[in-house]
N, C-alpha and C positions, 0 to 999 in steps of 0.2 A: 445312419440316421443322425441328425443333429437335434439335441434336446434344446428346449427354449432357453435354458440357462446359458448357452454359448454366447448368444448375442449380448446378453447383459455383461458377461466377462469381457468380451471384445471391446465394448463401449468403455468399460472402466479402465482397461489397459491403455486405451488410446487417449485417455484424459491426462492432463498434467499430473506428475507424481505428487500424490498427497497421502494415500493410504496403502498399507499392505493389504492385498486381497487374499482372504483365507477361504479356501474351498474345502468343505468337509461333508461327510456323509458315509453311509454304510459301504461295505465292500461290494464290489461287482455291480455298481450302479452307473459306472461310466465316467468317473472323475478323470482318470488317466486318458481315456479316449477324448474327453472334452479338451484337455490340454493339447493333445496331438492335433486335434482339429483347429484349435486356437492358433497354434504356432504356424500352421499353413496359411492363415488368413491375415497375419499381421506383417508389417514391414520392419518391425523393430528387431535388431539382432538379439539373440537370446542364448541362454545356457540352462539346460534342464538336468537336474540331478535327483536321485532317489536314495533315501536312507533305509529302504526296505532291503532285507537280506544281506546287509553289510553291518560291520561293527562301526557304527557312527557315533562320535561324541562331539562335544562342543568345539574341539580343535578342528575336526573335519569340516564342520559348518563354517567356521571362520576362514579356513583355507579355500573352501568353495567360493565364498564371498570375495575373498581377495583375488582369486582367479578371475572372477567376473569383472572386477575393476581393471585388471591388467588387460583382459580381452577388449573391454570397452575402450581403453586408452589406445591399444594397438590398432583398433579399427577406426579410431578417431570419430567414434559415434557420439551423437548428441544425446542418445538415450539407449538403455539396455534393459533387458528383462531377465530376471533370475527366478527360476522355478525350482522349488524344493518339495518333493513328494514324500509322504509318510514322515513328516517332520516331527510328529510326537514320539518317534523312536529315539530321537536324539536327547540325551540327558541334558537338562537345563536349557532346552532349546529356546525358550522364550527370552531368557536373559541375553543369550548370544545374539538373537535376532534384534533385540532392542539396542544392544551396543553397536552392531553393524549398521542398522538403519539410521540411528542417530548420528553416527559418524558420517555417513553419506549425506545426511541432511546438513550437518555443519559444514562439510567440505563442498557442498553443492554438486555432488556426484549424482547424476540422474539415472540411478538404477531402480527400476520398478520391480516389485517382488510379489510372487504368488506362492503361497504355502498350501499344501494339500495334506489331508489327514483322514484317517478312518474312524478315530475315536472322538466323538463329540465331547465327551467328558474331559479328556485330557487336553484337547485343543482349547476348549473354552476356559479351562482352569489356567492354562498358560497365558491366554490372552488377557484375562481379567487381572492376573497377578502382575504382569510385566508390561503389557503393550497397550494399556488404556489410551484411547485417543489416536492410536496409530493404525487402526485396521478397520476393514469392513468384512463381514462374513457373508458367505454364499453357500447355503445348504443345498445339497443335491439329494433328494429323497429317492425312494424306490420308484420304479417305473409304473406309471398309471395305465389303466386299461386303454385309454386313447393312444398312448405311445406304443404299447404292444400291438394294438390293432394296426396302427400305421406302419410300424416297422416289419411286422411278421404276419399280418393278415389274420390275427387271432380273433375268434368270436368270444362272446361273453362267457360261455361255459369253460373254454380253455383258460381264460384269465382267472375265473373263480377257483379252478383246481390247481393250475400250475403257477399262479402268481405272476410276478413281474421281474424276473431275472433274465435279461437279454442273452447272457452267455449260455444259458441252459435251454434256450428256445428250440434249438435244433435237435434236442434229445428227447422231446416229449413223446415220440413214437416208440421209445424204448424206456418204459417207466422205471425199470430197475436201474438202468444207467442214469436216468434223470435223478432218481432218488439218491444214488451214490454221489453224484456231482453236488447236489444241494447239501448233503450231509457232510461230505469231506472237504469240498473246496470253499464252501461258504460258512456253514455253521461251525465246524471244527476249527477252521482257520480264524474266523472272527473271535471265537472264544480263546483260542490259544495265543493269537498274536495281538489282539486288541484289548484283551482283558487280563489274562493270566500273566503275560509277560510284563505288562505295564502297570499293573495294580496288585497290591498285596492281597492275596486271597488265601485265607487260612484253610478253607474247605473247598478245593476245586471240584471234587466229585459232587458236592452238594450243589454248586452253581450249575453244573451240567445237568444234574437231575431236575433242578428247578426249571431250567429251560425246556427239558423234555416234557415235563408234566404241564407247565404253563402253556406251551404251544399247542398241546392237544386239547386244552380247555379254552382255546382262543374264543372270545365272545362270551365267556361265562364268568360269573362271580364266584370266587372261591376264597374262603377265609384262610389265613395263614395257619390257623390251628388245624384245619382239615388237611392242608398241604403237609404239615409236619407229620400227620398220621400216615402219610404215604411214603415218607422219606426215612432213610436210616441216617443217624447222626445229623439230625436236622437243625441242631442249634436252636435259635429262638427267632421270634418274628422280626426282630430288629435286623438280624443277620440276613434273613430272607428278603426283607424289604430293601436292604442295601444291595444285595446281589441282583435283585430285579431292576434296580436303578441302573446298575452297570450294564445289564443286558439291554435295557432300553437305550442307553447312550450309544451302544454299538449298533443300533438299528435292528435288533432281533426281536425282543419281546418287551412290551410295556405293560404297566398295570394302571388302569384308570381308577381314579378316586371317585367316591360317591359325592354327588353334588348335594349340599345341604344349606348353602348360604352361610355356613359357619366353618371357618378354616379348621378349627379344632376337630370337628366331626369328620371333615373330609380326610384329614390326616390319619384318623383312627379307623377308617372304614376298611372293609375287606376289598381287595383289588378286583377289578374286572380285567382278566388277562386279555391281551390283544397283541397278536403278532404284527409286525410291520409289513409282512408280505405273506400272502397265503401259501406260497411255496414252502414256507417254514412249518406250516401246519401239516401239509400233506406229505412232506418228506418223511415224516415219522409214522405215517399211517400205513395200512396194508391194502386198503381198497383200491380197485382200479378206477380209472377215469369214468368208464361207462357205468359201473356199479354205483359210484357215488352220485352221478348225475340222475340216475333213476330212483334214488332213495330220497324221498321228500324231506325226511328229517336231516340227513347229511347235507343235502343241498341247502336247506335253510341255514344250517350252521355256517356253510361256506359263504353264503350271501351276507350274513351279518358280520362275519369276520372280514370279508373283503371291504364292506362299507366302513368298518372300524379302522382297518389299515389305511384306507383312503383318507379318512378324517385325521388319523394320527400323524401320517406323513405331512399333510398340509398344515397341521397345527404348528409345526416348527417354522415353516417358511412364511405362513400368514399370521403367525403370532396370536393365535387364540388358544384358550384353554379347553381341554376336552375332558368331560366327566360322564358318568352314568348316574341314574337315580333309581332308587328302589325303596319302597316302604311296604313291608309285608309281601303280599302277592302282586302288588302294583309296581310297574316298572316303566321307565323310559330308557330306551337303549343307549342313546347318546345325548349329551347336553353340551352345547358349545357356548362359550362365554368370551366376549371380546369387549373390554371396557364395561359399559353398562348394558350392552346388548346381550340377550339370552335367547337361545334357540333350542328347542327340544326336537329330537328326531326319533321316530320309531320305525324299525325295519320289520316288514311283514312279507314273508315269502310264501304264504299259503299254508305252511306247516305249523304256524305259530298260533297258540291260543289267544283269544281276545282278552284284553284286560282294560281296566279303567284308568290305567296309569297316566295317560296323556291328560285326561280331564282333571284328575287329582293334582298332578304336577302344575297344570295351568292355574288352578285355583290357589295353589300354595305360593307360586313364584312369579306369576304373571309374565311369562316370556313374551318376547316380541313376535315369535313365530313358533308354530308347532306343525311339523311336516311328517308325512308318512312316506317311506321309501319302499317301493314294491307294490304289493296287492292294494288296489284302490288309491294309490298315490303315485309319486314319481317313479317310473320304471328304474330298477336298479342299474340296468345297462346304460341308461342315460345319466343317472346320478354319478356313476363312476367315471364319467367323462368331464365333469365340471369341476372347477376350482371352488371349494367350499366358501371362499370369500364372497362369492356371488350371493350366498344366502343372506349375508349381512346388508 
């Protein structure tokens, strides 16, 4: 299956050389597959290299670039494409890329460049530090319900439970094997390769425990004080907030801030934990698919977590901010803000108690829209197929 992002990349590669194209996103969402598909659809000669699983430093990157120049000259080609995968693994990569790109610009060498990476934090840090004005970003999020339905024929219940990892789709009839794949090939690999190897972490066991607890509480608000009560050697709330940010940048677990119309209050609020993919929630649980679907309370949690994951993934590509709101017992599940536009969303799966949150929120903040997803509102099976930008 071809994701919609492929056509955008093809268009940009076929344009005159102007920007480095940077493709980033979580592991196992199809970045490498997209490049493989791209290379079969373009007529430009190319060279594709990966810094994953090798000892790559700045000299390796410079040599690869020089090799591309020599191949382009040998082929007498008018243009050439250089692809570097897992570029964040290379020490000081952004400075080397800047040097080589600027050299080609000065010498009028028409080498177009695509960089791929799994760590949003490290990619963006390198881009802002060294490559300002030289790049365009292309974020590839987790797979949506519409994509899993189209590629694998999944129904909404399967998506709610098993999430959106295409590589694990053929394993869902053997739940133990599916859970082992998600835990070992995705969660452990993302933490070990995208966080622990590339970022200084003083308490790696704490980071792993934070993910385990946070993913099980996906869709729920939990104070750092309460979390620290469940962890050994928990450090302080600043440490936990920093670790949660790293987990979010790797596309695993985010923490939504409370919307208050005041930045100071948002920053000091308890986070609402939110996985980026429901597979990350159920990989650590013990319930079977059938047991979970027949339990109204568990199903309600999955629905709210799936809606939150959908909104969180698209918040990156569509550039809106995502919050929750709560005052006492009154709550609005999700608050979307883009510019001056404000939208409140409440998820009702039938198992959730009624509250006056939407009315009180509307009176306090005057949002442009207040929408219900689920019971008496937009069916969640339909909402999970739309791009939230349509709400604006």
